[in-house]
C-alpha positions as CSV (number, residue, x, y, z in Angstrom):
1,M,-23.4,33.3,72.7
2,P,-21.2,34.3,69.8
3,D,-18.6,31.8,68.6
4,T,-15.2,33.2,69.6
5,R,-13.2,30.3,68.2
6,K,-10.4,31.4,65.8
7,A,-10.6,30.3,62.2
8,P,-7.6,28.1,61.2
9,P,-4.8,30.1,59.7
10,A,-4.8,30.2,55.9
11,A,-1.9,28.4,54.1
12,V,1.0,30.7,53.5
13,E,2.8,30.4,50.2
14,P,6.6,30.5,50.5
15,F,8.1,33.8,49.8
16,L,9.6,33.8,46.3
17,H,13.2,34.8,45.6
18,R,13.4,38.0,43.5
19,A,14.7,36.0,40.5
20,A,11.7,33.6,40.7
21,R,9.3,36.6,40.8
22,I,11.0,38.0,37.7
23,E,10.8,34.6,36.0
24,N,7.1,34.4,36.8
25,A,6.4,37.8,35.3
26,V,8.3,36.9,32.1
27,H,6.4,33.6,31.8
28,R,3.0,35.3,32.3
29,F,3.9,38.0,29.8
30,R,5.0,35.4,27.2
31,E,2.0,33.2,27.8
32,K,-0.4,36.1,27.3
33,R,1.3,37.1,24.0
34,A,1.4,33.5,22.8
35,R,-2.3,33.0,23.5
36,R,-3.1,36.2,21.6
37,R,-1.1,34.8,18.6
38,G,-3.3,31.7,18.7
39,L,-1.0,29.2,20.3
40,L,-2.7,26.3,22.0
41,P,-2.1,24.4,25.3
42,T,-0.4,21.1,24.7
43,V,0.3,18.4,27.2
44,V,3.8,16.8,26.8
45,P,3.7,13.4,28.6
46,Y,6.6,11.8,30.4
47,S,7.0,8.3,31.7
48,G,6.0,7.8,35.4
49,Y,6.0,5.0,37.9
50,G,3.9,3.8,40.7
51,G,3.3,1.2,43.5
52,P,0.3,-0.5,45.2
53,G,-2.5,2.1,45.4
54,W,-0.7,5.0,43.8
55,A,1.0,6.4,40.6
56,R,3.3,9.3,40.0
57,V,2.2,11.1,36.8
58,L,4.6,13.4,35.1
59,S,4.0,15.8,32.2
60,R,4.4,19.5,31.2
61,V,2.0,21.9,29.6
62,L,3.3,24.2,26.8
63,L,1.8,26.4,24.2
64,T,2.4,25.3,20.6
65,R,1.1,26.4,17.2
66,T,-0.6,23.1,16.4
67,G,-1.8,22.2,19.9
68,T,-0.3,18.7,19.3
69,L,2.9,16.9,20.1
70,S,4.1,17.5,16.5
71,G,4.4,21.1,17.5
72,V,6.6,20.1,20.5
73,D,8.7,17.9,18.3
74,R,9.6,20.9,16.1
75,L,10.9,22.6,19.2
76,N,13.4,19.7,19.7
77,V,15.0,19.7,16.2
78,R,17.8,21.6,17.9
79,G,18.4,21.6,21.6
80,W,18.1,25.4,22.0
81,R,14.6,25.5,20.5
82,S,13.2,23.4,23.4
83,F,14.1,26.3,25.7
84,T,12.0,28.8,23.7
85,S,8.8,27.0,24.5
86,V,6.1,28.8,26.5
87,P,5.0,27.0,29.7
88,V,1.5,27.3,31.1
89,E,1.3,28.0,34.8
90,K,-1.5,26.5,36.9
91,A,-3.0,24.7,33.9
92,L,-5.7,22.2,35.1
93,V,-4.7,18.8,33.7
94,E,-7.3,16.0,33.6
95,I,-5.7,12.6,34.3
96,S,-7.6,9.5,33.3
97,L,-6.0,6.4,34.8
98,G,-7.4,3.1,36.0
99,G,-11.0,4.0,35.4
100,R,-10.7,7.2,37.5
101,V,-10.5,10.8,36.4
102,Q,-8.5,13.3,38.5
103,R,-7.6,17.0,38.0
104,V,-4.2,18.4,39.0
105,Q,-2.6,21.8,38.4
106,T,0.8,22.4,36.9
107,D,3.4,24.4,38.8
108,R,4.9,27.8,37.9
109,G,7.0,26.1,35.2
110,G,4.2,24.3,33.6
111,V,5.4,20.9,35.1
112,L,2.9,18.4,36.5
113,D,4.3,16.0,39.1
114,A,1.4,14.4,40.9
115,R,1.0,11.3,43.0
116,I,-2.5,10.1,42.6
117,A,-4.5,7.4,44.3
118,V,-5.3,4.5,41.9
119,D,-5.2,0.7,42.1
120,L,-3.3,-0.9,39.2
121,E,-1.7,-4.2,38.6
122,P,2.1,-4.4,38.3
123,G,3.4,-3.6,34.9
124,W,3.0,-0.9,32.2
125,H,-0.2,1.2,32.1
126,V,-1.2,4.3,30.2
127,A,-2.6,7.6,31.7
128,T,-4.6,9.8,29.3
129,L,-3.9,13.5,29.8
130,T,-5.7,16.6,28.5
131,T,-6.1,20.3,29.4
132,E,-8.4,23.0,28.2
133,G,-9.8,20.7,25.5
134,S,-6.4,19.8,24.1
135,T,-5.7,16.7,22.1
136,P,-5.5,13.8,24.6
137,V,-2.0,12.3,25.0
138,E,-0.8,9.1,26.7
139,A,1.8,9.0,29.5
140,P,3.3,5.5,30.2
141,I,3.2,4.5,33.9
142,F,5.2,1.5,35.2
143,V,3.7,0.1,38.4
144,I,6.4,-1.7,40.3
145,D,5.6,-5.2,41.6
146,P,5.6,-5.2,45.5
147,D,7.5,-8.5,45.3
148,A,10.3,-6.8,43.2
149,R,13.6,-6.5,45.1
150,F,16.0,-5.1,42.5
151,G,15.9,-1.9,40.4
152,I,18.2,0.4,38.4
153,V,18.8,4.1,39.0
154,S,20.9,5.5,36.2
155,D,22.5,8.9,35.5
156,I,22.3,10.0,31.9
157,D,25.1,12.5,31.1
158,D,28.4,10.6,30.5
159,T,26.8,7.4,31.9
160,V,24.6,6.3,29.0
161,M,25.2,9.2,26.7
162,V,28.5,10.9,26.0
163,T,28.1,14.6,26.7
164,S,31.4,15.8,28.4
165,L,29.7,17.8,31.1
166,P,29.8,19.9,33.2
167,R,32.4,22.3,31.6
168,P,30.1,25.3,30.9
169,L,30.8,26.0,27.2
170,L,30.6,22.3,26.3
171,A,27.5,21.9,28.5
172,A,25.8,24.8,26.6
173,W,26.9,23.3,23.2
174,N,25.5,19.8,24.0
175,T,22.3,21.2,25.6
176,F,21.4,24.0,23.3
177,V,23.0,23.2,19.9
178,L,23.3,19.5,19.3
179,N,20.3,17.5,18.4
180,E,19.7,13.9,19.5
181,H,21.3,12.4,16.4
182,A,24.6,14.0,17.2
183,R,24.8,12.5,20.7
184,R,26.7,9.2,21.1
185,P,25.7,6.3,23.4
186,V,28.3,5.0,25.9
187,P,29.4,1.5,24.5
188,G,27.8,-1.5,26.1
189,M,25.5,0.3,28.6
190,A,22.3,-0.5,26.8
191,V,23.3,-4.2,26.7
192,L,24.2,-4.1,30.4
193,Y,20.7,-2.7,31.3
194,E,18.9,-5.2,29.1
195,R,20.9,-8.1,30.6
196,L,20.1,-6.8,34.1
197,N,16.4,-6.5,33.1
198,A,16.3,-10.0,31.8
199,A,18.0,-11.4,34.9
200,N,15.5,-9.6,37.2
201,P,12.0,-9.8,35.8
202,G,9.9,-6.7,36.7
203,C,13.0,-4.7,37.3
204,P,12.2,-0.9,37.4
205,V,14.5,1.5,35.6
206,I,14.7,5.2,36.7
207,Y,16.8,7.7,34.7
208,L,17.9,10.4,37.1
209,S,19.5,13.5,35.7
210,T,20.2,17.1,36.4
211,G,18.9,17.9,32.9
212,A,15.9,20.2,32.3
213,W,12.4,18.9,31.5
214,N,12.7,20.9,28.3
215,V,14.9,18.2,26.8
216,A,12.9,15.2,28.1
217,P,11.4,14.4,24.6
218,T,14.9,14.5,23.1
219,L,16.3,12.2,25.8
220,S,13.4,9.8,25.6
221,R,14.0,9.4,21.8
222,F,17.7,9.0,22.3
223,L,17.2,6.2,24.9
224,S,14.6,4.5,22.8
225,R,16.6,4.7,19.5
226,N,19.7,3.2,21.3
227,L,17.7,0.3,22.8
228,Y,17.9,1.3,26.5
229,P,15.0,-0.2,28.5
230,S,12.0,2.0,29.1
231,G,11.8,3.8,32.4
232,A,10.8,7.0,34.1
233,L,12.8,10.2,33.6
234,L,13.3,12.3,36.7
235,L,14.6,15.7,35.5
236,T,14.4,19.2,36.9
237,D,12.9,22.5,35.9
238,W,15.8,24.9,35.2
239,G,15.7,28.4,36.7
240,P,15.2,30.0,40.2
241,T,13.3,28.4,43.1
242,H,11.5,30.1,46.0
243,D,14.8,30.5,47.8
244,R,17.6,30.1,45.2
245,I,18.6,32.1,42.1
246,F,19.2,28.8,40.3
247,R,18.1,25.2,41.0
248,S,20.6,22.8,42.5
249,G,21.1,19.7,40.4
250,R,22.8,17.9,43.3
251,L,19.9,18.6,45.6
252,H,17.5,17.3,42.9
253,K,19.3,14.0,42.8
254,Q,19.6,13.7,46.6
255,E,15.9,14.3,47.1
256,S,14.9,11.9,44.3
257,L,17.0,9.1,45.8
258,R,15.5,9.7,49.3
259,R,12.0,9.7,47.8
260,L,12.6,6.4,46.0
261,A,13.9,4.9,49.3
262,D,10.8,6.1,51.1
263,E,8.4,4.9,48.4
264,F,10.0,1.5,47.9
265,P,11.6,0.4,51.2
266,E,12.0,-3.2,50.1
267,L,13.8,-2.4,46.8
268,R,17.5,-2.5,46.5
269,W,18.9,-0.3,43.7
270,L,21.9,-0.6,41.5
271,L,23.1,3.0,41.4
272,V,24.9,3.7,38.0
273,G,26.8,6.9,37.4
274,D,30.2,8.2,36.2
275,D,33.3,9.6,37.8
276,G,33.2,13.0,36.0
277,Q,30.6,14.8,38.1
278,H,29.3,14.2,41.7
279,D,27.7,10.8,41.3
280,E,30.2,9.0,43.5
281,E,29.8,11.4,46.3
282,L,26.0,11.4,46.0
283,Y,25.9,7.6,45.9
284,R,28.3,7.3,48.8
285,T,26.0,9.5,50.9
286,F,22.9,7.6,50.0
287,L,24.6,4.3,50.7
288,H,25.6,5.6,54.2
289,D,22.0,6.8,54.9
290,H,20.2,3.9,53.3
291,P,22.4,0.8,53.1
292,E,19.4,-1.5,53.0
293,N,18.3,0.2,49.7
294,V,21.5,-0.3,47.7
295,A,22.4,-3.5,45.8
296,A,25.6,-2.1,44.3
297,V,27.2,1.0,42.9
298,A,28.5,0.9,39.3
299,I,30.7,3.9,38.1
300,R,31.5,4.3,34.5
301,Q,35.1,5.6,34.1
302,L,35.5,8.5,31.7
303,S,38.2,8.2,29.0
304,P,41.2,10.5,29.5
305,S,39.9,12.9,26.8
306,E,36.3,12.8,28.3
307,A,37.8,13.5,31.8
308,V,39.7,16.5,30.5
309,L,36.5,17.9,28.9
310,A,34.4,17.2,32.0
311,G,36.8,19.1,34.2
312,G,38.7,16.1,35.7
313,R,37.6,13.1,37.7
314,S,35.9,13.1,41.0
315,R,38.0,12.0,44.0
316,S,35.4,10.2,46.1
317,E,36.3,8.0,49.0
318,H,33.9,5.5,47.5
319,A,32.0,3.0,49.7
320,G,34.3,3.2,52.7
321,A,33.6,0.4,55.1
322,S,30.4,-0.8,53.4
323,D,30.0,-4.4,52.3
324,V,28.1,-3.2,49.2
325,A,29.9,-3.9,45.9
326,W,31.4,-0.8,44.4
327,V,32.6,-1.4,40.8
328,S,34.0,0.8,38.0
329,A,34.9,0.3,34.4
330,P,35.0,2.3,31.2
331,D,32.0,0.6,29.5
332,G,29.0,-1.6,30.0
333,A,30.8,-4.9,29.3
334,G,33.4,-4.2,32.0
335,L,30.7,-3.2,34.5
336,W,28.8,-6.4,33.8
337,E,31.9,-8.6,34.4
338,Q,32.6,-6.9,37.7
339,L,29.0,-7.0,38.9
340,R,29.0,-10.8,38.1
341,D,32.4,-11.3,39.8
342,N,31.0,-9.5,43.0
343,G,27.9,-11.7,43.1
344,V,25.5,-8.9,42.3
345,I,24.4,-11.0,39.2
346,D,24.0,-14.7,39.2
């Protein structure tokens, strides 16, 4: 008797917005031309994180003249050059971590964001990444101790680095023209994070920004040079999505915070941002939805000139009726004092 059972339906890819289809066509055209000119696939590693039994590995595959990270560094001499890079769609990246080798494809923007199964001890580890015979590169992975109870989630723009965003012309100048050496750190913030790290051994640090993955190497060097503690960068891929003409930075932050709450339900985060964008509103919403995952909220107050350049200050209702400490100050020293006075720090 013939088998009349229906085959399971094939997975249906989401219908792409017209802008996304145009972007895909442009990327594929540029990739084809770049390969003909002899450009080589290069894996750009980013810092990731993990927990018991898993790790989140982050990287991007670009085409460069040398096929090495030195070729990527040349793209970051000026901010705008990082946006001329050619991403490789659906590149097969080989990840070697914890004695296991796994292969994962990049997305349409060349970004690899993969959660892989691997058993690692708490602390820093290194994943080795390669694609199409490229030079292997190392991506740092911080595995969070399951006994850890405190972590830091920090914005970047105007929180640890003075950028005067989001006014469009200034945003474009800071992103596309200035190099990392022309950007200024916010006074006292690096010291604040180091003191928090010292007071909470094994404290994870997550830098959450609406910036593009294109500038991740520049941001990493800036953070390292100004002595901020090492931590994962969670950025976004600029451009259209399957249902939007341009990606939502606010949605990126919302989803990232929710993901951290799901992945580490026992962790309580110090949420650090500024009063020049939407950090207060985002943190207030997250505090309302996940009060058990928030240790405190620290808001860096912009100076009057920075507030003017950033388009004014936000007018959030702050924490409302929550018992969680909500502090604000113009620099890291002031935030440290208020966090200490509120009992967040012993």
